[in-house]
N, CA, C and O atoms as a DFTB+ gen file, in Angstrom:
292 C
 N C O
     1  1      34.446       2.830     -27.169
     2  2      33.313       1.956     -27.389
     3  2      33.038       1.097     -26.142
     4  3      31.900       0.989     -25.685
     5  1      34.085       0.504     -25.619
     6  2      33.943      -0.326     -24.429
     7  2      33.519       0.527     -23.223
     8  3      32.715       0.088     -22.400
     9  1      34.055       1.728     -23.125
    10  2      33.699       2.619     -22.015
    11  2      32.219       2.986     -22.077
    12  3      31.560       3.039     -21.038
    13  1      31.694       3.234     -23.246
    14  2      30.280       3.570     -23.404
    15  2      29.400       2.388     -22.998
    16  3      28.346       2.576     -22.391
    17  1      29.827       1.186     -23.330
    18  2      29.079      -0.011     -22.961
    19  2      29.065      -0.197     -21.444
    20  3      28.032      -0.530     -20.864
    21  1      30.207       0.017     -20.814
    22  2      30.297      -0.103     -19.361
    23  2      29.420       0.945     -18.689
    24  3      28.719       0.636     -17.726
    25  1      29.450       2.168     -19.178
    26  2      28.615       3.237     -18.616
    27  2      27.137       2.894     -18.778
    28  3      26.352       3.106     -17.854
    29  1      26.753       2.376     -19.918
    30  2      25.356       2.005     -20.165
    31  2      24.913       0.906     -19.197
    32  3      23.812       0.968     -18.651
    33  1      25.753      -0.084     -18.987
    34  2      25.412      -1.170     -18.070
    35  2      25.283      -0.643     -16.648
    36  3      24.361      -1.026     -15.928
    37  1      26.189       0.223     -16.239
    38  2      26.129       0.795     -14.893
    39  2      24.856       1.613     -14.713
    40  3      24.221       1.540     -13.660
    41  1      24.478       2.380     -15.712
    42  2      23.261       3.186     -15.629
    43  2      22.032       2.280     -15.530
    44  3      21.131       2.552     -14.737
    45  1      21.985       1.226     -16.311
    46  2      20.841       0.307     -16.280
    47  2      20.739      -0.373     -14.917
    48  3      19.644      -0.501     -14.369
    49  1      21.857      -0.803     -14.375
    50  2      21.855      -1.443     -13.060
    51  2      21.412      -0.445     -11.989
    52  3      20.640      -0.799     -11.098
    53  1      21.887       0.780     -12.066
    54  2      21.505       1.804     -11.086
    55  2      20.000       2.069     -11.147
    56  3      19.361       2.215     -10.105
    57  1      19.444       2.132     -12.314
    58  2      17.997       2.355     -12.458
    59  2      17.225       1.170     -11.887
    60  3      16.228       1.353     -11.189
    61  1      17.681      -0.035     -12.182
    62  2      17.005      -1.233     -11.670
    63  2      17.033      -1.264     -10.146
    64  3      16.029      -1.599      -9.519
    65  1      18.150      -0.926      -9.555
    66  2      18.261      -0.909      -8.091
    67  2      17.354       0.165      -7.504
    68  3      16.681      -0.072      -6.500
    69  1      17.330       1.338      -8.120
    70  2      16.485       2.426      -7.615
    71  2      15.007       2.041      -7.669
    72  3      14.264       2.311      -6.726
    73  1      14.584       1.423      -8.748
    74  2      13.187       1.006      -8.867
    75  2      12.856      -0.029      -7.808
    76  3      11.791       0.027      -7.193
    77  1      13.739      -0.950      -7.597
    78  2      13.510      -2.011      -6.596
    79  2      13.412      -1.421      -5.182
    80  3      12.548      -1.818      -4.400
    81  1      14.285      -0.490      -4.864
    82  2      14.270       0.125      -3.530
    83  2      12.988       0.926      -3.331
    84  3      12.380       0.857      -2.263
    85  1      12.575       1.676      -4.329
    86  2      11.370       2.488      -4.199
    87  2      10.127       1.615      -4.056
    88  3       9.225       1.954      -3.290
    89  1      10.066       0.521      -4.763
    90  2       8.905      -0.361      -4.657
    91  2       8.858      -1.063      -3.309
    92  3       7.773      -1.324      -2.790
    93  1       9.992      -1.368      -2.744
    94  2      10.003      -2.084      -1.474
    95  2       9.581      -1.199      -0.312
    96  3       9.271      -1.714       0.763
    97  1       9.560       0.089      -0.490
    98  2       9.174       1.013       0.582
    99  2       7.667       1.128       0.740
   100  3       7.199       1.705       1.721
   101  1       6.895       0.595      -0.199
   102  2       5.447       0.693      -0.095
   103  2       4.951      -0.142       1.066
   104  3       5.309      -1.311       1.211
   105  1       4.138       0.464       1.872
   106  2       3.538      -0.218       3.008
   107  2       2.321      -0.993       2.513
   108  3       1.455      -0.416       1.855
   109  1       2.237      -2.276       2.814
   110  2       1.092      -3.051       2.333
   111  2      -0.244      -2.518       2.853
   112  3      -1.260      -2.603       2.164
   113  1      -0.241      -1.976       4.056
   114  2      -1.479      -1.426       4.604
   115  2      -1.899      -0.194       3.809
   116  3      -3.080      -0.027       3.505
   117  1      -0.949       0.664       3.471
   118  2      -1.270       1.842       2.666
   119  2      -1.791       1.439       1.289
   120  3      -2.723       2.048       0.762
   121  1      -1.186       0.419       0.722
   122  2      -1.634      -0.071      -0.579
   123  2      -3.074      -0.570      -0.485
   124  3      -3.894      -0.275      -1.355
   125  1      -3.383      -1.324       0.571
   126  2      -4.744      -1.814       0.783
   127  2      -5.714      -0.647       0.944
   128  3      -6.797      -0.644       0.360
   129  1      -5.320       0.334       1.733
   130  2      -6.208       1.487       1.952
   131  2      -6.460       2.256       0.661
   132  3      -7.577       2.712       0.417
   133  1      -5.422       2.402      -0.171
   134  2      -5.625       3.088      -1.452
   135  2      -6.596       2.314      -2.331
   136  3      -7.438       2.914      -3.000
   137  1      -6.491       1.005      -2.339
   138  2      -7.400       0.191      -3.143
   139  2      -8.831       0.297      -2.625
   140  3      -9.773       0.408      -3.410
   141  1      -8.989       0.264      -1.317
   142  2     -10.329       0.380      -0.733
   143  2     -10.892       1.782      -0.975
   144  3     -12.077       1.921      -1.278
   145  1     -10.077       2.807      -0.849
   146  2     -10.543       4.175      -1.061
   147  2     -10.991       4.403      -2.501
   148  3     -11.809       5.285      -2.766
   149  1     -10.462       3.617      -3.424
   150  2     -10.848       3.765      -4.829
   151  2     -12.257       3.227      -5.083
   152  3     -12.867       3.545      -6.104
   153  1     -12.767       2.424      -4.173
   154  2     -14.109       1.870      -4.320
   155  2     -15.152       2.847      -3.803
   156  3     -14.858       3.723      -2.990
   157  1     -16.368       2.681      -4.284
   158  2     -17.463       3.492      -3.766
   159  2     -17.783       3.024      -2.351
   160  3     -17.432       1.902      -1.984
   161  1     -18.443       3.860      -1.547
   162  2     -18.785       3.452      -0.171
   163  2     -19.601       2.154      -0.129
   164  3     -19.409       1.329       0.764
   165  1     -20.505       1.975      -1.089
   166  2     -21.320       0.762      -1.103
   167  2     -20.475      -0.463      -1.425
   168  3     -20.712      -1.542      -0.883
   169  1     -19.503      -0.303      -2.296
   170  2     -18.668      -1.434      -2.699
   171  2     -17.687      -1.824      -1.606
   172  3     -17.338      -2.999      -1.487
   173  1     -17.237      -0.874      -0.809
   174  2     -16.250      -1.203       0.218
   175  2     -16.866      -1.574       1.562
   176  3     -16.156      -2.033       2.457
   177  1     -18.165      -1.387       1.719
   178  2     -18.807      -1.662       3.003
   179  2     -18.591      -3.102       3.479
   180  3     -18.281      -3.288       4.656
   181  1     -18.737      -4.138       2.630
   182  2     -18.499      -5.505       3.131
   183  2     -17.079      -5.709       3.661
   184  3     -16.883      -6.403       4.659
   185  1     -16.105      -5.116       3.009
   186  2     -14.717      -5.266       3.455
   187  2     -14.506      -4.534       4.779
   188  3     -13.866      -5.067       5.685
   189  1     -15.032      -3.337       4.895
   190  2     -14.896      -2.569       6.133
   191  2     -15.572      -3.308       7.281
   192  3     -15.029      -3.375       8.384
   193  1     -16.764      -3.869       7.023
   194  2     -17.464      -4.621       8.066
   195  2     -16.672      -5.852       8.487
   196  3     -16.624      -6.187       9.670
   197  1     -16.051      -6.525       7.520
   198  2     -15.267      -7.720       7.829
   199  2     -14.060      -7.365       8.699
   200  3     -13.733      -8.097       9.632
   201  1     -13.402      -6.251       8.400
   202  2     -12.252      -5.820       9.190
   203  2     -12.701      -5.443      10.601
   204  3     -12.031      -5.778      11.578
   205  1     -13.818      -4.758      10.706
   206  2     -14.325      -4.390      12.031
   207  2     -14.652      -5.622      12.872
   208  3     -14.330      -5.674      14.059
   209  1     -15.298      -6.620      12.246
   210  2     -15.619      -7.850      12.987
   211  2     -14.344      -8.541      13.453
   212  3     -14.277      -9.029      14.581
   213  1     -13.337      -8.584      12.592
   214  2     -12.070      -9.216      12.968
   215  2     -11.421      -8.457      14.124
   216  3     -10.864      -9.073      15.033
   217  1     -11.488      -7.122      14.095
   218  2     -10.932      -6.318      15.192
   219  2     -11.680      -6.583      16.499
   220  3     -11.065      -6.708      17.558
   221  1     -13.002      -6.667      16.418
   222  2     -13.791      -6.913      17.623
   223  2     -13.500      -8.293      18.197
   224  3     -13.412      -8.453      19.414
   225  1     -13.349      -9.285      17.332
   226  2     -13.076     -10.641      17.795
   227  2     -11.693     -10.756      18.427
   228  3     -11.491     -11.539      19.355
   229  1     -10.741      -9.972      17.919
   230  2      -9.382     -10.038      18.462
   231  2      -9.211      -9.120      19.664
   232  3      -8.163      -9.137      20.310
   233  1     -10.221      -8.321      19.970
   234  2     -10.157      -7.447      21.126
   235  2      -9.428      -6.149      20.878
   236  3      -9.117      -5.430      21.828
   237  1      -9.146      -5.826      19.626
   238  2      -8.465      -4.565      19.324
   239  2      -9.458      -3.430      19.391
   240  3     -10.642      -3.585      19.089
   241  1      -8.940      -2.274      19.798
   242  2      -9.808      -1.108      19.910
   243  2      -9.810      -0.267      18.652
   244  3     -10.558       0.708      18.568
   245  1      -8.991      -0.616      17.668
   246  2      -8.929       0.167      16.447
   247  2      -8.192       1.466      16.631
   248  3      -8.485       2.435      15.931
   249  1      -7.245       1.528      17.548
   250  2      -6.545       2.758      17.854
   251  2      -5.357       3.040      16.963
   252  3      -4.448       3.764      17.369
   253  1      -5.335       2.491      15.756
   254  2      -4.197       2.725      14.875
   255  2      -4.335       3.998      14.067
   256  3      -3.445       4.321      13.279
   257  1      -5.402       4.714      14.235
   258  2      -5.558       5.959      13.499
   259  2      -6.978       6.460      13.618
   260  3      -7.850       5.760      14.133
   261  1      -7.211       7.657      13.147
   262  2      -8.550       8.237      13.245
   263  2      -9.512       7.521      12.288
   264  3      -9.119       7.055      11.219
   265  1     -10.765       7.448      12.699
   266  2     -11.775       6.859      11.831
   267  2     -12.098       7.838      10.717
   268  3     -12.080       9.054      10.906
   269  1     -12.387       7.291       9.572
   270  2     -12.740       8.136       8.445
   271  2     -14.239       8.419       8.494
   272  3     -15.023       7.522       8.801
   273  1     -14.643       9.636       8.200
   274  2     -16.061       9.983       8.307
   275  2     -16.923       9.209       7.335
   276  3     -18.109       9.024       7.609
   277  1     -16.397       8.748       6.217
   278  2     -17.198       8.067       5.212
   279  2     -17.200       6.552       5.414
   280  3     -17.663       5.827       4.533
   281  1     -16.697       6.049       6.547
   282  2     -16.595       4.607       6.763
   283  2     -17.883       4.012       7.310
   284  3     -17.937       2.809       7.568
   285  1     -18.907       4.810       7.490
   286  2     -20.176       4.299       7.960
   287  2     -20.253       4.175       9.466
   288  3     -21.186       3.553       9.974
   289  1     -19.319       4.736      10.193
   290  2     -19.302       4.628      11.653
   291  2     -20.139       5.692      12.308
   292  3     -20.229       5.739      13.535
């Protein structure tokens, strides 16, 4: 009985640790991009324009990846 309880606790802790590790691997930028991609082009245009203006003001060239054809560029 005690052995079964110990095994159950170990399994629960292992699952909790695995979930925590997997969630921490998510890149915030990827999460943002997935959220923006879920929007229609018209709905995401203000956000895309705001990011572009911020990049231009900071002097970045936007060289972190290829431009998407549907981004209005």
